[in-house]
SERO-4910 file (N, C-alpha, C, O; in steps of 0.05 Angstrom, whole numbers):
BEGIN
 pado doro    nc1    nc2    nc3   cac1   cac2   cac3    cc1    cc2    cc3    oc1    oc2    oc3
  Met    A   -106  -1692   -857    -86  -1692   -878    -70  -1666   -877    -81  -1645   -878
  Arg    A    -44  -1669   -876    -27  -1645   -874    -26  -1631   -901    -22  -1643   -922
  Ala    A    -29  -1604   -900    -28  -1588   -924     -1  -1588   -937     20  -1590   -922
  Thr    A      0  -1587   -963     26  -1586   -977     37  -1557   -976     23  -1538   -982
  Trp    A     62  -1555   -968     75  -1529   -967     85  -1521   -994     96  -1537  -1009
  Arg    A     80  -1496  -1001     89  -1486  -1027    103  -1459  -1022     93  -1442  -1006
  Pro    A    125  -1454  -1035    139  -1428  -1032    121  -1405  -1040    107  -1406  -1061
  Ala    A    120  -1384  -1025    104  -1360  -1032    118  -1344  -1053    142  -1342  -1054
  Leu    A    102  -1332  -1071    114  -1314  -1091    124  -1288  -1077    111  -1278  -1059
  Pro    A    146  -1278  -1086    157  -1254  -1073    141  -1229  -1081    126  -1229  -1100
  Thr    A    144  -1209  -1064    131  -1183  -1070    147  -1170  -1092    167  -1180  -1102
  Val    A    138  -1146  -1100    152  -1132  -1122    167  -1108  -1111    156  -1086  -1108
  Pro    A    193  -1112  -1104    208  -1089  -1093    216  -1070  -1115    218  -1078  -1138
  Ala    A    221  -1045  -1108    230  -1026  -1127    256  -1034  -1140    261  -1029  -1163
  Glu    A    274  -1047  -1124    300  -1055  -1134    297  -1075  -1157    314  -1075  -1175
  Asp    A    276  -1092  -1156    273  -1111  -1178    267  -1098  -1204    277  -1105  -1225
  Asp    A    249  -1078  -1203    243  -1063  -1228    268  -1048  -1238    273  -1047  -1262
  Ala    A    283  -1036  -1219    307  -1022  -1227    327  -1040  -1239    341  -1033  -1258
  Leu    A    330  -1065  -1228    349  -1084  -1238    342  -1091  -1267    360  -1094  -1284
  Thr    A    317  -1094  -1273    308  -1100  -1300    317  -1077  -1319    327  -1083  -1341
  Arg    A    314  -1052  -1310    322  -1030  -1327    352  -1029  -1330    362  -1023  -1352
  Val    A    367  -1034  -1309    396  -1033  -1310    407  -1054  -1329    424  -1049  -1345
  Val    A    396  -1079  -1327    405  -1101  -1344    399  -1094  -1373    416  -1098  -1390
  Ser    A    375  -1085  -1378    368  -1078  -1406    386  -1056  -1417    394  -1057  -1440
  Trp    A    392  -1036  -1400    409  -1015  -1408    438  -1025  -1414    450  -1016  -1434
  Leu    A    448  -1042  -1397    475  -1054  -1401    476  -1069  -1428    495  -1068  -1442
  Gln    A    455  -1084  -1433    455  -1100  -1458    453  -1083  -1483    462  -1091  -1504
  Ala    A    443  -1059  -1480    441  -1040  -1503    467  -1025  -1508    469  -1012  -1529
  Gln    A    486  -1026  -1489    510  -1011  -1493    529  -1025  -1513    528  -1050  -1515
  Ser    A    545  -1010  -1527    563  -1021  -1546    590  -1028  -1532    604  -1010  -1523
  Ala    A    596  -1054  -1530    620  -1062  -1517    644  -1059  -1536    642  -1068  -1559
  Pro    A    666  -1048  -1527    690  -1046  -1544    701  -1074  -1550    700  -1092  -1533
  Glu    A    712  -1078  -1574    724  -1104  -1580    748  -1109  -1563    754  -1132  -1556
  Gln    A    763  -1089  -1557    787  -1092  -1540    786  -1070  -1518    773  -1049  -1521
  Gly    A    800  -1076  -1497    801  -1057  -1475    778  -1060  -1456    760  -1076  -1460
  Pro    A    778  -1044  -1435    758  -1046  -1414    731  -1037  -1424    728  -1019  -1440
  Phe    A    710  -1049  -1413    682  -1042  -1420    671  -1026  -1396    662  -1038  -1377
  Arg    A    673   -999  -1398    665   -982  -1377    637   -971  -1382    630   -965  -1405
  Val    A    621   -969  -1361    594   -957  -1364    590   -938  -1341    602   -941  -1319
  Ser    A    574   -917  -1346    568   -897  -1325    539   -898  -1319    522   -892  -1335
  Leu    A    533   -905  -1294    505   -906  -1285    492   -879  -1287    468   -876  -1289
  Ala    A    508   -857  -1286    498   -830  -1287    483   -826  -1313    463   -811  -1314
  Gln    A    491   -838  -1335    478   -835  -1361    450   -847  -1359    430   -835  -1369
  Leu    A    447   -871  -1348    421   -883  -1345    403   -866  -1326    380   -862  -1332
  Leu    A    415   -857  -1304    399   -841  -1286    389   -816  -1299    366   -807  -1294
  Gln    A    405   -803  -1315    397   -779  -1328    373   -784  -1347    354   -768  -1347
  Ser    A    374   -806  -1362    351   -812  -1379    327   -819  -1363    304   -813  -1371
  Glu    A    330   -833  -1340    307   -840  -1323    295   -815  -1312    270   -813  -1310
  Ile    A    311   -795  -1304    301   -770  -1292    285   -755  -1313    263   -745  -1308
  Leu    A    296   -753  -1338    283   -739  -1359    256   -752  -1366    236   -739  -1371
  Glu    A    257   -779  -1367    232   -793  -1374    211   -790  -1353    187   -786  -1359
  Ala    A    219   -791  -1327    200   -789  -1305    188   -761  -1304    166   -758  -1293
  Asn    A    202   -742  -1314    192   -714  -1312    186   -702  -1340    185   -677  -1343
  Ala    A    181   -719  -1360    178   -709  -1387    154   -690  -1389    157   -669  -1402
  Val    A    132   -697  -1377    108   -680  -1380    113   -653  -1368    106   -632  -1380
  Glu    A    124   -653  -1343    129   -627  -1330    149   -610  -1345    146   -586  -1346
  Arg    A    169   -622  -1357    189   -607  -1372    176   -594  -1396    182   -570  -1402
  Glu    A    159   -608  -1410    146   -597  -1434    127   -574  -1426    125   -554  -1441
  Glu    A    115   -576  -1404     96   -555  -1395    111   -529  -1388     99   -508  -1388
  Arg    A    137   -531  -1382    152   -508  -1373    169   -496  -1396    187   -480  -1390
  Arg    A    164   -504  -1420    178   -490  -1443    166   -463  -1447    141   -459  -1444
  Asp    A    182   -443  -1455    172   -417  -1461    163   -415  -1490    164   -436  -1504
  Glu    A    155   -392  -1499    144   -389  -1527    166   -395  -1548    159   -400  -1571
  Asn    A    191   -393  -1540    213   -398  -1559    222   -427  -1559    241   -435  -1572
  Gly    A    209   -443  -1542    216   -472  -1540    238   -477  -1520    247   -500  -1518
  Asn    A    247   -457  -1505    267   -461  -1485    255   -468  -1458    232   -460  -1452
  Tyr    A    269   -483  -1442    259   -490  -1416    259   -465  -1398    278   -449  -1399
  Ser    A    239   -463  -1382    237   -440  -1364    259   -440  -1343    265   -462  -1332
  Pro    A    272   -417  -1337    293   -417  -1317    283   -422  -1289    298   -428  -1271
  Thr    A    256   -421  -1286    245   -426  -1259    238   -456  -1256    226   -464  -1236
  Glu    A    247   -472  -1275    241   -500  -1274    252   -512  -1248    275   -508  -1242
  Pro    A    236   -526  -1233    246   -538  -1208    266   -561  -1214    266   -572  -1236
  Gln    A    281   -567  -1194    301   -589  -1198    286   -615  -1202    268   -623  -1187
  Leu    A    293   -629  -1224    280   -655  -1230    292   -676  -1212    316   -677  -1207
  Gln    A    275   -694  -1203    284   -714  -1184    272   -742  -1192    251   -743  -1204
  Val    A    286   -762  -1184    276   -790  -1187    289   -806  -1164    311   -799  -1156
  Asn    A    276   -827  -1156    288   -843  -1134    311   -860  -1146    306   -880  -1159
  Thr    A    335   -851  -1141    359   -864  -1152    368   -888  -1136    384   -904  -1145
  Glu    A    359   -890  -1111    370   -911  -1093    366   -939  -1105    385   -955  -1104
  Pro    A    342   -946  -1116    339   -973  -1127    359   -979  -1150    367  -1002  -1153
  Tyr    A    367   -959  -1165    386   -963  -1187    414   -970  -1177    427   -987  -1187
  Phe    A    422   -956  -1156    447   -963  -1144    446   -990  -1130    466  -1005  -1131
  Ala    A    424   -996  -1118    421  -1023  -1106    423  -1045  -1127    435  -1066  -1123
  Ala    A    411  -1040  -1150    412  -1059  -1172    440  -1062  -1183    450  -1084  -1187
  Ala    A    454  -1039  -1186    482  -1040  -1196    500  -1056  -1176    516  -1072  -1185
  Trp    A    496  -1052  -1150    512  -1066  -1131    504  -1095  -1129    520  -1112  -1121
  Ala    A    479  -1102  -1135    471  -1130  -1137    486  -1144  -1159    494  -1167  -1157
  Leu    A    491  -1129  -1181    506  -1141  -1203    536  -1142  -1197    550  -1160  -1207
  Val    A    545  -1124  -1179    573  -1126  -1170    576  -1152  -1153    595  -1166  -1156
  Ala    A    556  -1157  -1136    556  -1182  -1120    556  -1207  -1137    567  -1227  -1129
  Arg    A    543  -1205  -1160    541  -1228  -1178    566  -1230  -1196    568  -1249  -1212
  Gly    A    584  -1211  -1195    608  -1213  -1211    604  -1202  -1239    622  -1206  -1256
  Val    A    582  -1189  -1244    576  -1178  -1271    590  -1151  -1274    601  -1145  -1296
  Leu    A    589  -1135  -1254    601  -1108  -1254    623  -1107  -1232    623  -1121  -1213
  Ala    A    642  -1089  -1237    662  -1082  -1216    662  -1052  -1213    661  -1038  -1233
  Pro    A    662  -1042  -1189    661  -1013  -1184    686   -999  -1192    708  -1009  -1187
  Leu    A    683   -975  -1203    706   -958  -1209    702   -933  -1192    686   -916  -1200
  Pro    A    717   -930  -1170    713   -906  -1153    717   -880  -1168    733   -878  -1186
  Ala    A    700   -861  -1160    701   -834  -1174    724   -818  -1162    720   -803  -1143
  Leu    A    748   -821  -1173    771   -806  -1164    774   -780  -1179    771   -780  -1204
  Arg    A    780   -759  -1166    785   -733  -1179    812   -722  -1168    820   -728  -1146
  Ala    A    825   -707  -1185    851   -695  -1176    847   -678  -1151    830   -661  -1150
  Asn    A    864   -684  -1132    865   -669  -1107    839   -670  -1091    832   -652  -1076
  Gln    A    823   -691  -1096    798   -694  -1082    797   -722  -1069    808   -741  -1080
  Pro    A    783   -724  -1047    781   -751  -1034    762   -769  -1050    748   -760  -1068
  Leu    A    762   -794  -1043    744   -813  -1056    715   -805  -1052    708   -798  -1029
  Gln    A    699   -806  -1073    671   -798  -1071    656   -818  -1054    663   -842  -1053
  Pro    A    634   -810  -1040    619   -828  -1023    606   -851  -1038    602   -872  -1027
  His    A    600   -848  -1064    591   -870  -1080    601   -865  -1108    610   -844  -1115
  Cys    A    600   -886  -1125    611   -884  -1151    589   -888  -1172    570   -904  -1167
  Asp    A    592   -875  -1195    573   -878  -1217    584   -897  -1239    570   -908  -1255
  Asp    A    611   -899  -1239    624   -914  -1260    630   -943  -1252    638   -948  -1230
  Phe    A    625   -961  -1272    629   -989  -1267    643  -1001  -1291    642   -991  -1313
  Leu    A    657  -1023  -1286    670  -1039  -1306    654  -1065  -1310    649  -1079  -1291
  Val    A    646  -1071  -1335    633  -1096  -1340    656  -1117  -1342    673  -1115  -1359
  Thr    A    655  -1137  -1325    676  -1157  -1324    674  -1176  -1348    655  -1176  -1362
  Lys    A    695  -1192  -1351    695  -1212  -1373    671  -1232  -1368    657  -1239  -1387
  Arg    A    668  -1239  -1344    646  -1257  -1337    619  -1242  -1342    600  -1254  -1352
  Gly    A    619  -1216  -1336    594  -1201  -1341    587  -1199  -1370    564  -1200  -1378
  Arg    A    608  -1197  -1387    602  -1196  -1416    589  -1222  -1425    569  -1222  -1440
  Arg    A    600  -1245  -1416    588  -1271  -1423    559  -1272  -1412    541  -1281  -1426
  Trp    A    555  -1263  -1388    529  -1264  -1375    509  -1248  -1390    486  -1257  -1394
  Leu    A    517  -1224  -1399    498  -1207  -1415    493  -1219  -1443    471  -1218  -1453
  Asp    A    514  -1230  -1455    511  -1241  -1482    493  -1266  -1482    476  -1269  -1499
  Glu    A    497  -1283  -1462    483  -1308  -1461    453  -1305  -1455    437  -1321  -1462
  Thr    A    446  -1282  -1442    419  -1278  -1434    406  -1255  -1449    386  -1244  -1439
  Phe    A    417  -1247  -1471    408  -1224  -1485    379  -1226  -1494    364  -1206  -1492
  His    A    370  -1249  -1504    343  -1252  -1514    324  -1263  -1494    301  -1269  -1501
  Glu    A    332  -1267  -1469    314  -1279  -1449    296  -1258  -1438    304  -1235  -1433
  Pro    A    270  -1265  -1433    251  -1246  -1422    255  -1240  -1393    246  -1219  -1383
  Ala    A    270  -1257  -1379    275  -1253  -1350    300  -1268  -1343    308  -1288  -1355
  Leu    A    313  -1258  -1321    338  -1270  -1312    335  -1278  -1282    319  -1266  -1268
  Pro    A    350  -1298  -1273    347  -1307  -1245    352  -1284  -1225    340  -1284  -1204
  Ala    A    370  -1265  -1232    375  -1243  -1214    351  -1225  -1210    349  -1210  -1190
  Glu    A    333  -1225  -1230    308  -1209  -1228    287  -1226  -1214    271  -1240  -1227
  Leu    A    286  -1224  -1188    271  -1243  -1172    241  -1245  -1180    231  -1267  -1185
  Thr    A    228  -1222  -1181    199  -1222  -1187    194  -1230  -1215    176  -1247  -1220
  Arg    A    208  -1219  -1234    203  -1225  -1262    208  -1254  -1268    193  -1267  -1283
  Phe    A    230  -1265  -1257    236  -1293  -1262    216  -1312  -1249    208  -1332  -1260
  Ser    A    207  -1304  -1225    186  -1320  -1212    161  -1320  -1229    148  -1341  -1232
  Asn    A    153  -1297  -1239    130  -1295  -1256    133  -1311  -1282    114  -1324  -1291
  Ala    A    157  -1311  -1293    162  -1327  -1318    159  -1356  -1312    148  -1371  -1329
  Leu    A    169  -1366  -1290    167  -1394  -1282    137  -1401  -1277    128  -1422  -1286
  Thr    A    123  -1384  -1263     96  -1389  -1256     78  -1390  -1280     58  -1405  -1280
  Ala    A     84  -1374  -1300     67  -1373  -1324     66  -1400  -1339     48  -1405  -1355
  Arg    A     86  -1417  -1333     86  -1444  -1347     74  -1466  -1330     74  -1489  -1338
  Ala    A     64  -1459  -1306     55  -1480  -1287     28  -1493  -1294     23  -1515  -1284
  Thr    A     12  -1480  -1310    -14  -1491  -1316    -12  -1519  -1328    -26  -1538  -1321
  Arg    A      7  -1522  -1348     11  -1548  -1360     31  -1565  -1344     28  -1589  -1342
  Leu    A     52  -1552  -1333     74  -1567  -1322     70  -1575  -1293     85  -1592  -1283
  Gly    A     50  -1564  -1280     42  -1574  -1253     55  -1560  -1230     75  -1546  -1233
  His    A     43  -1565  -1206     53  -1551  -1182     79  -1563  -1172     94  -1549  -1158
  Val    A     85  -1589  -1178    110  -1600  -1169    133  -1586  -1183    153  -1578  -1170
  Tyr    A    130  -1582  -1209    150  -1566  -1224    153  -1539  -1212    176  -1529  -1207
  Leu    A    131  -1525  -1206    132  -1498  -1197    144  -1496  -1169    160  -1478  -1163
  Asp    A    135  -1514  -1150    146  -1513  -1123    176  -1515  -1123    189  -1500  -1109
  Arg    A    187  -1534  -1138    215  -1538  -1138    230  -1516  -1153    252  -1509  -1146
  Ala    A    218  -1505  -1174    230  -1483  -1189    232  -1458  -1171    253  -1445  -1171
  Leu    A    211  -1452  -1156    212  -1428  -1139    231  -1432  -1116    245  -1413  -1108
  Glu    A    233  -1457  -1106    253  -1462  -1085    281  -1459  -1096    299  -1449  -1082
  Ala    A    285  -1469  -1120    312  -1465  -1133    319  -1436  -1135    342  -1428  -1129
  Leu    A    300  -1419  -1143    305  -1391  -1145    310  -1378  -1118    328  -1361  -1116
  Ser    A    296  -1387  -1098    300  -1377  -1071    328  -1384  -1061    342  -1368  -1049
  Cys    A    337  -1409  -1067    364  -1417  -1059    385  -1400  -1074    406  -1393  -1062
  Tyr    A    380  -1394  -1099    399  -1378  -1114    403  -1351  -1102    425  -1341  -1099
  His    A    381  -1338  -1093    383  -1311  -1081    393  -1313  -1052    399  -1292  -1041
  Ser    A    394  -1337  -1041    406  -1340  -1014    435  -1349  -1016    448  -1356   -996
  Asn    A    446  -1350  -1041    473  -1359  -1047    477  -1388  -1039    500  -1396  -1033
  Cys    A    456  -1404  -1039    458  -1433  -1034    458  -1447  -1062    437  -1457  -1070
  Phe    A    481  -1447  -1075    482  -1454  -1103    479  -1484  -1108    468  -1492  -1128
  Tyr    A    490  -1500  -1090    486  -1529  -1093    457  -1536  -1090    446  -1551  -1107
  Ala    A    443  -1525  -1070    415  -1531  -1066    399  -1521  -1090    379  -1533  -1098
  Cys    A    407  -1498  -1101    393  -1487  -1124    394  -1507  -1147    374  -1512  -1160
  Cys    A    418  -1519  -1152    420  -1537  -1175    404  -1563  -1170    393  -1574  -1189
  Val    A    404  -1573  -1145    389  -1597  -1139    359  -1592  -1144    345  -1608  -1157
  Met    A    349  -1569  -1135    320  -1563  -1138    314  -1558  -1168    292  -1565  -1177
  Ala    A    332  -1545  -1182    327  -1540  -1211    326  -1567  -1226    309  -1570  -1244
  Gly    A    344  -1586  -1218    343  -1612  -1231    317  -1627  -1224    306  -1640  -1241
  Ala    A    308  -1625  -1199    283  -1638  -1191    259  -1626  -1206    241  -1641  -1214
  Ser    A    260  -1600  -1210    238  -1587  -1226    239  -1596  -1255    218  -1600  -1267
  Gly    A    263  -1599  -1266    265  -1609  -1293    254  -1637  -1296    241  -1644  -1315
  Glu    A    259  -1654  -1275    248  -1681  -1276    218  -1681  -1275    204  -1697  -1287
  Ala    A    207  -1662  -1260    177  -1659  -1258    166  -1653  -1286    144  -1662  -1293
  Ile    A    180  -1636  -1301    171  -1630  -1328    171  -1655  -1345    152  -1660  -1360
  Leu    A    193  -1670  -1344    195  -1695  -1359    172  -1714  -1352    160  -1727  -1370
  Leu    A    166  -1716  -1326    144  -1734  -1317    118  -1725  -1329    102  -1742  -1338
  Glu    A    112  -1699  -1329     87  -1689  -1341     85  -1695  -1370     64  -1703  -1381
  Leu    A    107  -1692  -1385    108  -1697  -1413    103  -1727  -1419     87  -1734  -1436
  Ala    A    117  -1744  -1404    115  -1773  -1408     87  -1783  -1401     75  -1799  -1416
  Ala    A     75  -1772  -1379     49  -1781  -1371     28  -1772  -1392      9  -1787  -1398
  Ala    A     31  -1747  -1402     12  -1737  -1422     14  -1753  -1448     -7  -1758  -1461
  Lys    A     38  -1761  -1455     41  -1775  -1480     31  -1804  -1479     18  -1813  -1497
  Ser    A     36  -1818  -1456     28  -1845  -1454     -1  -1849  -1444    -14  -1869  -1449
  Gly    A    -11  -1828  -1430    -38  -1830  -1419    -38  -1847  -1394    -60  -1853  -1383
  Asp    A    -15  -1855  -1383    -14  -1872  -1359      6  -1860  -1340     30  -1864  -1341
  Arg    A     -4  -1843  -1322     13  -1829  -1303     27  -1849  -1284     51  -1845  -1278
  Ala    A     13  -1869  -1275     25  -1888  -1256     49  -1902  -1269     70  -1906  -1256
  Asp    A     47  -1909  -1294     70  -1921  -1308     93  -1902  -1311    116  -1910  -1307
  Ala    A     87  -1877  -1317    109  -1856  -1320    123  -1852  -1293    147  -1850  -1292
  Glu    A    108  -1851  -1271    120  -1848  -1245    137  -1872  -1238    158  -1869  -1226
  Gly    A    127  -1896  -1245    143  -1920  -1240    169  -1920  -1255    190  -1929  -1245
  Gln    A    169  -1910  -1280    193  -1908  -1295    213  -1890  -1282    237  -1896  -1281
  Leu    A    203  -1867  -1273    221  -1847  -1260    234  -1858  -1235    258  -1852  -1230
  Arg    A    220  -1874  -1220    231  -1885  -1195    249  -1910  -1200    263  -1918  -1182
  Ser    A    249  -1920  -1224    265  -1944  -1230    294  -1936  -1236    301  -1913  -1237
  Thr    A    311  -1957  -1239    339  -1952  -1246    341  -1937  -1273    327  -1945  -1292
  Lys    A    357  -1917  -1273    360  -1900  -1297    333  -1889  -1306    327  -1888  -1330
  Gly    A    317  -1881  -1287    290  -1872  -1293    288  -1848  -1310    271  -1846  -1327
  Arg    A    307  -1829  -1306    306  -1804  -1322    311  -1811  -1352    298  -1800  -1369
  Gln    A    330  -1829  -1357    336  -1836  -1384    312  -1850  -1397    306  -1846  -1421
  Lys    A    298  -1867  -1382    274  -1881  -1392    252  -1861  -1400    239  -1864  -1420
  Leu    A    248  -1841  -1383    228  -1821  -1389    234  -1806  -1414    217  -1802  -1431
  Val    A    260  -1798  -1416    268  -1783  -1440    265  -1800  -1465    255  -1790  -1486
  Ala    A    272  -1826  -1463    269  -1843  -1486    240  -1846  -1495    234  -1846  -1519
  Ser    A    222  -1848  -1475    194  -1851  -1482    183  -1825  -1494    165  -1827  -1512
  Ile    A    192  -1803  -1485    183  -1777  -1496    194  -1773  -1525    179  -1764  -1542
  Lys    A    219  -1781  -1529    232  -1777  -1555    222  -1796  -1577    225  -1790  -1601
  Ala    A    210  -1818  -1569    201  -1838  -1589    182  -1826  -1609    162  -1813  -1602
  Gln    A    188  -1830  -1634    172  -1820  -1657    171  -1790  -1659    154  -1779  -1673
  Lys    A    189  -1776  -1646    190  -1747  -1649    211  -1739  -1670    228  -1755  -1678
  Asn    A    208  -1715  -1681    227  -1707  -1702    254  -1701  -1690    258  -1698  -1666
  Gly    A    274  -1698  -1708    301  -1695  -1699    306  -1670  -1683    322  -1670  -1664
  Thr    A    292  -1648  -1690    296  -1623  -1675    287  -1626  -1647    301  -1618  -1628
  Glu    A    263  -1638  -1642    253  -1641  -1615    271  -1660  -1599    275  -1656  -1575
  Gln    A    281  -1681  -1612    299  -1699  -1598    325  -1686  -1590    334  -1690  -1567
  Arg    A    336  -1669  -1607    361  -1656  -1601    357  -1635  -1578    374  -1633  -1560
  Val    A    335  -1621  -1579    329  -1601  -1558    326  -1615  -1531    337  -1605  -1511
  Leu    A    311  -1636  -1531    307  -1651  -1505    334  -1661  -1495    340  -1659  -1471
  Asp    A    350  -1672  -1512    376  -1682  -1503    394  -1660  -1492    407  -1663  -1471
  Gln    A    394  -1637  -1506    410  -1615  -1497    402  -1605  -1469    419  -1602  -1452
  Phe    A    376  -1600  -1465    367  -1590  -1439    370  -1611  -1417    379  -1604  -1395
  Val    A    363  -1635  -1423    362  -1656  -1402    391  -1663  -1393    396  -1666  -1369
  Glu    A    410  -1665  -1412    437  -1672  -1404    449  -1650  -1387    464  -1655  -1368
  Leu    A    444  -1625  -1394    456  -1603  -1379    443  -1601  -1351    457  -1598  -1331
  Ala    A    417  -1605  -1349    403  -1604  -1324    412  -1627  -1306    417  -1624  -1282
  Ala    A    415  -1651  -1318    424  -1674  -1303    453  -1671  -1293    459  -1679  -1270
  Tyr    A    470  -1658  -1309    497  -1653  -1301    498  -1637  -1276    512  -1644  -1257
  Tyr    A    484  -1615  -1275    485  -1597  -1252    472  -1610  -1228    482  -1607  -1206
  Arg    A    450  -1623  -1232    437  -1635  -1209    454  -1657  -1197    457  -1659  -1173
  Asp    A    464  -1675  -1214    480  -1697  -1204    505  -1688  -1190    513  -1699  -1169
  Asp    A    519  -1669  -1202    543  -1658  -1190    538  -1645  -1163    553  -1647  -1144
  Ala    A    515  -1631  -1162    508  -1616  -1137    500  -1636  -1115    505  -1630  -1091
  Ala    A    488  -1658  -1122    477  -1676  -1101    497  -1697  -1091    491  -1711  -1072
  His    A    520  -1699  -1104    539  -1720  -1096    565  -1707  -1084    573  -1686  -1093
  Gly    A    576  -1721  -1065    600  -1710  -1051    624  -1708  -1069    641  -1691  -1064
  Ala    A    625  -1724  -1090    649  -1723  -1107    645  -1704  -1131    662  -1704  -1149
  Gly    A    624  -1689  -1131    618  -1671  -1153    638  -1648  -1155    653  -1642  -1136
  Ser    A    637  -1634  -1178    654  -1611  -1182    643  -1587  -1167    619  -1586  -1161
  Pro    A    660  -1568  -1160    650  -1543  -1147    630  -1528  -1164    633  -1526  -1188
  Ile    A    609  -1518  -1151    589  -1503  -1166    587  -1475  -1153    583  -1473  -1129
  Asp    A    589  -1455  -1170    588  -1428  -1160    563  -1414  -1170    545  -1427  -1181
  Glu    A    562  -1388  -1167    538  -1373  -1176    533  -1376  -1206    510  -1378  -1215
  Glu    A    555  -1377  -1222    551  -1379  -1250    539  -1406  -1258    522  -1407  -1276
  Gly    A    547  -1427  -1244    534  -1453  -1249    505  -1454  -1241    489  -1465  -1256
  Ala    A    498  -1442  -1218    470  -1441  -1210    454  -1424  -1229    431  -1431  -1235
  His    A    465  -1402  -1239    452  -1385  -1259    445  -1402  -1284    423  -1400  -1294
  Leu    A    465  -1417  -1293    461  -1433  -1317    440  -1455  -1312    424  -1461  -1330
  Ala    A    440  -1467  -1288    420  -1487  -1282    392  -1476  -1283    374  -1489  -1293
  Leu    A    388  -1452  -1272    362  -1439  -1273    353  -1432  -1301    330  -1435  -1309
  Met    A    372  -1421  -1316    366  -1414  -1344    359  -1439  -1360    341  -1438  -1377
  Thr    A    373  -1461  -1355    367  -1486  -1369    339  -1496  -1362    324  -1505  -1379
  Leu    A    333  -1494  -1336    306  -1502  -1327    285  -1485  -1341    265  -1496  -1351
  Phe    A    289  -1459  -1342    269  -1441  -1354    266  -1447  -1384    243  -1448  -1394
  Arg    A    288  -1453  -1398    286  -1458  -1426    272  -1485  -1431    257  -1488  -1451
  Leu    A    277  -1505  -1414    263  -1531  -1416    233  -1527  -1412    217  -1538  -1426
  Ala    A    226  -1511  -1391    198  -1506  -1385    185  -1492  -1409    162  -1498  -1416
  Arg    A    199  -1472  -1420    187  -1458  -1443    184  -1476  -1467    163  -1475  -1481
  Phe    A    204  -1493  -1473    202  -1512  -1495    179  -1531  -1490    163  -1536  -1509
  Ala    A    177  -1543  -1466    156  -1562  -1461    128  -1550  -1463    110  -1562  -1474
  Asp    A    125  -1526  -1453     99  -1513  -1454     91  -1504  -1482     69  -1509  -1491
  Asp    A    111  -1492  -1497    105  -1483  -1524    100  -1506  -1543     84  -1503  -1562
  Arg    A    115  -1528  -1540    113  -1550  -1558     97  -1574  -1547    100  -1597  -1555
  Trp    A     80  -1568  -1527     66  -1589  -1513     51  -1608  -1531     54  -1632  -1530
  Ala    A     35  -1597  -1549     18  -1613  -1567     35  -1632  -1584     28  -1655  -1588
  Ser    A     57  -1621  -1595     74  -1637  -1612     89  -1658  -1597     90  -1681  -1606
  Val    A    101  -1651  -1574    117  -1669  -1559    101  -1692  -1547    110  -1715  -1545
  Thr    A     76  -1686  -1538     60  -1707  -1525     42  -1722  -1544     26  -1739  -1536
  Arg    A     43  -1715  -1570     26  -1730  -1589     34  -1759  -1590     58  -1765  -1592
  Arg    A     15  -1777  -1589     20  -1805  -1590     25  -1814  -1619     13  -1803  -1637
  Pro    A     42  -1835  -1623     47  -1845  -1650     22  -1855  -1664     23  -1864  -1686
***
């Protein structure tokens, strides 16, 4: 019997941790109501340097509370932070602002960035989320944390969708995210009915996804019905458009939304499992 292939979880690169810090820092900045939204990575780096060397700095204060003049230069590995910032440039969240000075050539790298209009929406829409698709390791871990109830089929396709997203294969990302969402619906329907074979048969039949949703929604309260409709319709839209030749163009923003929709559906299904799968 041939073993089932499953995507491996990624390692934890320094850039991933730095990206989490950069995104959190951007979300904490006060955006102007009008005019450009400029940010300086140098401000974040300064706070990171001070935090990384806080103990040593305190040890080098003199009796008057001043820092010792012999204090060594404080350092921190800044490369991951610049890598994170440029990853956000590639995603269209930030735009670089070259460090120009009067009568001086262009600096070899820049600290200043402009948060784009798209970037503002991106930061606002994901403000309360514990992880974002751009944060490879954290988002993988967030998806994996829901797999105990939702199953390995959900997880395999979810991780592959995330891998496609980071490979800029946005159509494939949406198809896999939609397939992972269907796996969640199948688990809910099977748990509610107690008959997995029947639930699988429904999914494979004509308009199978709609039938599964209808069976899950039966006898549920209005809030649960609305939430299921919201997530399922959006997931179906992206998957169907991505899988058909006549579909609308899908870019990084669409793939990002597809992954966030999948994560929110997984979170809803896992958190409300007992209520949603309760039999009439």
